[in-house]
Residue, then its C-alpha position, 0 to 999 in steps of 0.5 A: m500500500a503506497v501511501d505518502f505519509f510524510g507528504n501528508q504530514d507536511r501538507a497538513k502542517q502547512n494548511s494548519a497555519w493558515l487555518i489558525t490565521l483564519f480563526v483570528v480573522a473570524l474573531f475580528l469580523m465579529i466587531p463590525t457584525v456586532y456594531f451593525l446589529i447594535w446600530f440597527v437596534l438603536a436606529q429602530v428604537s430611536l424612531y419610537t422614543p420621544h426626544g428627551y424622554g427617558l434614558l434613550g431619549h436623552i442618549l439618541d438623536p431622533h435622526f440617529g438611524q440616518t447616519f450609519w457611522h458613529p465612531k464612538i459607538f464603534g470604538c465602544v463596541g470594539i473594545g467591549v467585544v475584545a474585552v469580553v472575548l479576552a476575559g473569557t479566553v484568559q479565564r478558561l486558559n487559566e483553568l486549562a493550565a493544569g494540563g490534560s487533567a483539566v480536560a479530563n475533569i471537564l469530560g468527567a473521566t476517571p483516573v486509571p491506577m497504573n497497578t490496576a488488576n482489571p484486564s481491560l485497563r491493564k491492556l490499556v496501561n501496557v499499550v500506553e507504557e509501550m508507546s511511551i518507551a518507544s517515544s522516550v517520554a514519561v508515561p502520561r496520566i491515563y483516564v477512562l470515560e466510564n459507561e460510554p459505549g462509543i469507541n473514542a479516545c483523545a490526548a489533552g495537555n499543554s505539553i508532553e509533561d502534563t499530558a492525559i490519555i483519555v479512552t472510552s470504555g467502549a473502545l476498551e471493550n470493542l477493540t483488539r490489542d492491535e487496534l487499541q495500539g493503533v488508536i493510542a499511536h494516533e493520540y501520541s502523534h498529537i502529543l509529539n506533533g504539538d497538536m494538543n497545545i493548539n487544541m487547548q488554545l482553541l478550547g479557550l478561544v471558543f469559550g471566550l466567544t461563548c462568553l459574548a453570548e452569555c453576556g447577552r443572556w445576562l442583559f436579556d434576563s436582567s430586563f425580564r424575569r423568568r417564571l416556571s408555572n407549576s401548573a402547566y410546567a411552561v416557562e413564562y416571561r413577565l415584564r418588570s413592573s418598572f419597565n421603561s425604555g431603558a429596560m427595552l434597550f437592555a433587552a434588545l442589546g441582550g438579544v443582539l449580543y446573544s445572537v451575535g455571540w453565537v455567530g462568533v461561536l459558529f465562526g470559531n467552531l468552523v475554524k476549529a473544525a477545519v484545524s482539527r480535520e487537517r490535524e486528524c489527517l496528520a495524526d492518521a499518517a503519523a500513527v501508521q508511520f509509528t506502528r507500521n501496521p495500517e490494518a490496526l488503525v483501519g480496523a479501529l476506524k471500521k469498528v467506529a463506523l459500525h458502533g459509533s463514536n458518540v460521547e455522552s459527557s456534557g463536556a464532549r461538545q466543547a472538547n469534540h476536536f480533541f477526540l479520535c472521531q466525532a464525539e458529537r455529531f455536527s453537520g457539514l462544515f462543523d464536523t471536526h473530523p474528516p468523513l470516516i470513510e475518507r479516512i479509512k480509504t486514505l489508509d487503505p485505498t482498497f477499502d470498499p464502503e459497501s463492506l460495512n453494509t454486509p450482513a456479517a458487519f451488521a451482525s457484529r454489532n451485537s456479537a459477543e466479540y463486540p459487546n457494545t450493547l450495554a445498557p446506559g449506566s451498566p458497568g462493562p469489562a472496563a469499569i473502574t472497580n472500587a479497589d481501583r478507585s482506592a488505588t488511584h486516590g490513595t497512591t501516596v504512602q501515608p505516613m512516610p516518616s523521616p529516618q529519625q522517626t523510623g530508626n532507619s539506621s538499622a535498616p539492612p544495607l543494599s547488597s550488590t550480590a543479593p541472592a538470585s532467588s529474589a527474582t521472580t516471573n519474567s526476570a530474564p534480561p530482555a532480548s537484545l535491542s541491538g542499540a536503540l537510537l533516533r530514526p533519521k528524518g525521512e529514513s523511516d523505511r530502512t528497517d522493518q522493525t519499528a521503535l514500537d517493536s523495540a519498546i515491546i521487546l524491551k518491556s516484555g523482558l522487564p522483571e515483573p517485580l520491577l514493573r509492579a514497583s515502577r507503578e507504585l510510589v515507594g517502588g518508583c522512588a526506589i527504582v530511581l535511587s537504585m539506578l544512581v547507586s555506584r558499583e564501585g566499593p568505596v563510593q557505594e559504601s559512602q552512598l549507602s551510609a548517607l541513604m541510611r541516615n537520610c532516606n525514607k525507611f520504606v524506600y530504603d527497604e524497597m531498594t534492598r528488595l529490588s537491588s539484585l534485579i536493578q543490577a542485573l538489568p540490561t543498560e538499555c532498559k534503565l532509562p525507560l524504567v525510570s520514565m515508567s516510574m514518573p506517574a507514581l512519583r507525581e503522587l509524592a507530597p511536596d515534602q516527600y519530593a524534597q526528600f527524594r530530590k535531596c537523596m538523588d543529589m546526594l547519590i550523584k555528588a558522592d564521587d564529585r563527578v556526574d556521568f551521562f547516565e546520571y545527567a540523563i536521570q536528572k533531566i528526566v526527573a526535572r522535566n517531569l516532576d519539577p513543574v508538578f511540585n514547583k508551582a512558581p510561574a516561570k519567568a516569561t522570556p522571549k523565544i530565541t529565533n536567531l540561529i546564528s546567536l546560538r552557534i556557540e551553544i550548538s557547537i558545544v553540544l555537537s562537540a560533546l556528542a562527537y567526542l563520544d566517538e573515540k575513533n573519529p570525533t572530527k568526522a562525527f562533528v562534521m556529519g552533525a554540523s552539515k545538518v545545520t545548513q544555515l551555519q555552514g562553516q560557523l560551527l567549531l569542534m570545541s576541545k574536550p574540556e570546553s565541551g564537558l558536562t558543565f558547559v553542555d548544561d549551560a548550553l542546553s539551558r539557553l537552547s531550551g529557550a529556542t523556537k521549535p524549528i531550531k530545536d528540530i534542527l539541533l535534534d537532526a544534527a544530534r542524530a547525524t553526529v551519533l550515527a556517523d559511524g553507523k552504530v550507537t553506544q550507551q553513552e551516546l543514547e544517554m546524552v541524546r536522551a538528556l538533550a531531548e529532555s532539556l529541549g522538551c522534545a521526544v526521541p523515538l527509538l529504533i533498531c540500528g544494526p549490531s548491538q553496541m550497547e556497553d554498560t558505561h555506568t560503573k560509578 
């Protein structure tokens, strides 16, 4: 099936920029529309209001309607419209600052505990974890929309760090694992392509436009009193006893604003729908690129065609553009998604729409394989149990006392030679991943094995005790801290002594229990396992997080040096947890758009990567520098001391303030640098991961030839 997926992505990105511009134009078109309607109402009122009588008689000239242009009124209208829309937008965007969890709350979704025993939810958690490993990002929060028979899902958030994946119970009950994987890949493409941020902004802007209609409703209701008749159950409106021309004016203006407000909403929904349609095409193409399994997403979309995708939640209308498919049916131009049949045919040109009308297809609606006939409100296989709810809302270990309270000095020491019997099911090392690295841009067809295949192989080989621990608060802390314990005797003794004095007893005991499994873990599995622990660590209390970071820093500084592995863990934790616990608003700084001003920082980063190729660092640097075409001849291979981790950290701090196109250029250059010799070492992987974490980007992995993964973390 020859489909130009990369071409589809490029075209969708170009069109989306124009559509967002159209949204802004539509917003400002509201001002003359509002002015015209207000002028028309005032002109009509002036004809029937005696001059000098009442409020309107003193404001309006008898000949008001003979002149269309009234600059003062136009200015007031313009300021009023912009003020109302901006106030509503700012209010909603402030609410959405919490990220994907805010959208989940709007939809009434239920959090899924990472350690759930429910088979359907366990399948969802496994698929999301695999996708996160393949993308080299932390596992996002996961939610389920209970009692929703429609097949649908969405990803929401302001950034990768605060993302939420939301799936309907109907999707969990009807989709196979491969189909669910295709759907989650579609949602991850929204995450990695930055679509979520645009969707959040659109949600805020459309809410601002709705506020204009709400202002009209308030003005109208201020002139009338609504009364519900107990006898006839009918709504009546009675004029206030003090009704006068002023009240009539407010009623008229309220009706106008209400009508115009909904005109604005229609403008907004029209543009929102167009933006979403383009980005859904992009996400479909990217999902197939990610999984290399078009049949998975095609199969899911076919089931949507059979079973529907409606979401009954009251928040579905305003969040419709977030979903995989139409969550609420609009008509024509207001559909936020391309026609379903068109999407299926784009992915599978051989698809015949008539196949959905066969007796077998209709029978599948009520078959046991697709149990989508649950009565409203009845629990299905994917229902959240009371135990799951308790696990979700009670993840934080209470209490987690201080070492002084627990007498932690008597805790058994961590052993580097713990008995092998502590390993249980699935404790064998995972199959060789042959070196994980970034897929060079535009070279997606080099191998049949994808980043997702690598992630599945990796996760399937992780010991079950480590998987369970990574999904729990104490276990997550223990995993991250255990990764930082040195293998060198003197340094390890110093670290363990400090841990016994400062670390929480429960965490220390868990480190002791898991120590043999951590040390036997293949090096390429360590950073993914750290990322998998991030959801659990988000549940720490602020004082617990402060203690955890103190222990981390203490372990890293034990030998007065920082290696690439430790640096990567620092960046993963800082990126995913610091924003959760450090609520102070970040200082607003302008984005760096001038690539030339960053040539020194780019030189430092590429030089550090090049020196990891001990045989030919000059060749590696030249390969990377060649990707920065705007700076040809201006990048210099720095000396080793000038490209040490201290200099790299300072350079990345400045590069993190660059625009996304500059970050993309840097990541492409980093890819070329580490692939210059056709292989990748563990140090190179750790350095690139730290680079991506610092820039706030994802790093898809792939298999790239003979294994070059050497365990360089021997501290």
